[in-house]
C-alpha positions as CSV (number, residue, x, y, z in Angstrom):
1,X,0.0,0.0,0.0
2,X,1.5,3.4,-1.1
3,X,1.6,6.0,1.7
4,X,0.5,9.5,1.0
5,X,2.7,12.6,1.6
6,X,0.6,13.4,4.7
7,X,1.2,9.9,6.2
8,X,4.9,10.1,5.5
9,X,5.1,13.7,6.9
10,X,3.3,12.7,10.1
11,X,5.7,9.8,10.7
12,X,8.7,12.0,10.1
13,X,7.3,14.7,12.5
14,X,6.8,12.0,15.1
15,X,10.3,10.7,14.6
16,X,11.7,14.3,14.8
17,X,10.1,14.8,18.2
18,X,11.8,11.9,19.9
19,X,14.3,12.8,22.6
20,X,17.6,11.0,23.2
21,X,15.8,8.7,25.6
22,X,13.4,7.6,23.0
23,X,10.4,9.4,24.5
24,X,8.3,11.9,22.6
25,X,9.3,15.5,23.1
26,X,6.5,17.9,22.3
27,X,7.9,20.9,24.2
28,X,9.6,22.6,21.3
29,X,9.6,22.0,17.5
30,X,13.0,21.2,16.1
31,X,13.7,22.6,12.7
32,X,13.7,21.7,9.9
33,X,10.7,19.4,10.2
34,X,7.3,18.6,8.8
35,X,4.7,20.8,10.6
36,X,0.9,20.5,10.8
37,X,-1.1,23.7,10.4
38,X,-4.7,23.6,11.4
39,X,-6.7,26.6,10.2
40,X,-10.4,27.3,10.9
41,X,-12.5,29.8,9.1
42,X,-15.7,30.7,7.4
43,X,-16.9,28.0,5.0
44,X,-16.6,29.7,1.6
45,X,-15.9,28.2,-1.8
46,X,-12.4,29.7,-1.8
47,X,-11.3,29.3,1.8
48,X,-9.2,26.1,1.5
49,X,-7.5,27.3,-1.7
50,X,-6.8,30.7,-0.2
51,X,-5.2,29.1,2.9
52,X,-3.1,26.9,0.6
53,X,-2.0,30.0,-1.3
54,X,-1.0,31.9,1.9
55,X,1.0,28.9,3.3
56,X,2.6,28.3,-0.2
57,X,3.6,31.9,-0.5
58,X,6.2,31.4,2.2
59,X,6.9,27.7,2.2
60,X,6.6,26.9,-1.5
61,X,4.0,24.9,-3.4
62,X,1.6,22.9,-1.1
63,X,0.7,19.5,-2.7
64,X,-3.0,18.7,-2.8
65,X,-2.5,15.5,-1.0
66,X,-1.0,17.5,1.9
67,X,-4.3,19.3,2.5
68,X,-7.4,17.9,4.3
69,X,-10.6,19.9,4.8
70,X,-13.6,19.3,7.0
71,X,-16.8,21.2,7.4
72,X,-18.4,21.9,10.8
73,X,-21.7,20.1,11.6
74,X,-23.7,23.1,10.5
75,X,-21.4,23.7,7.5
76,X,-20.9,27.3,8.7
77,X,-17.1,26.8,9.3
78,X,-14.4,24.8,7.5
79,X,-11.1,23.5,8.9
80,X,-8.1,23.1,6.7
81,X,-5.2,20.9,7.8
82,X,-1.9,21.2,6.0
83,X,1.2,19.1,6.6
84,X,4.3,20.7,5.0
85,X,8.1,20.9,5.5
86,X,9.2,24.0,7.4
87,X,12.9,24.9,7.4
88,X,13.0,27.4,10.3
89,X,11.1,29.0,13.1
90,X,11.2,32.3,11.3
91,X,9.3,30.8,8.3
92,X,6.8,29.3,10.7
93,X,6.2,32.6,12.3
94,X,5.8,34.4,8.9
95,X,3.1,31.9,7.9
96,X,1.2,32.5,11.1
97,X,1.5,36.3,10.6
98,X,0.2,35.9,7.0
99,X,-2.7,33.8,8.3
100,X,-3.5,36.3,11.0
101,X,-4.0,39.0,8.2
102,X,-6.6,36.9,6.4
103,X,-10.1,38.1,7.0
104,X,-11.8,34.7,6.7
105,X,-9.3,33.0,9.1
106,X,-10.9,32.8,12.5
107,X,-8.5,30.4,14.4
108,X,-5.3,28.6,13.7
109,X,-3.2,26.1,15.7
């Protein structure tokens, strides 16, 4: 069975978070690494693509298989999850700054 980019990225991220003692270390991200962005906003026809563009502007092209979307129960909101390689903390902070400036973005993790 062929693994998707997202599955491979999640495994690499998990491996990257292991301490010297073999225990998971979630206290600080170590760069470079694959990083998971979770963005929640208004459910519009263009929200997911707009988020993909914003992230891609700083980190490079975002493959479609690295993006997952889910609508809220009432379909008023949409969450977009993107798993992508981030080379440095500065780039991570730039992406979050760009997301903060987007009108339709309500929350991000």
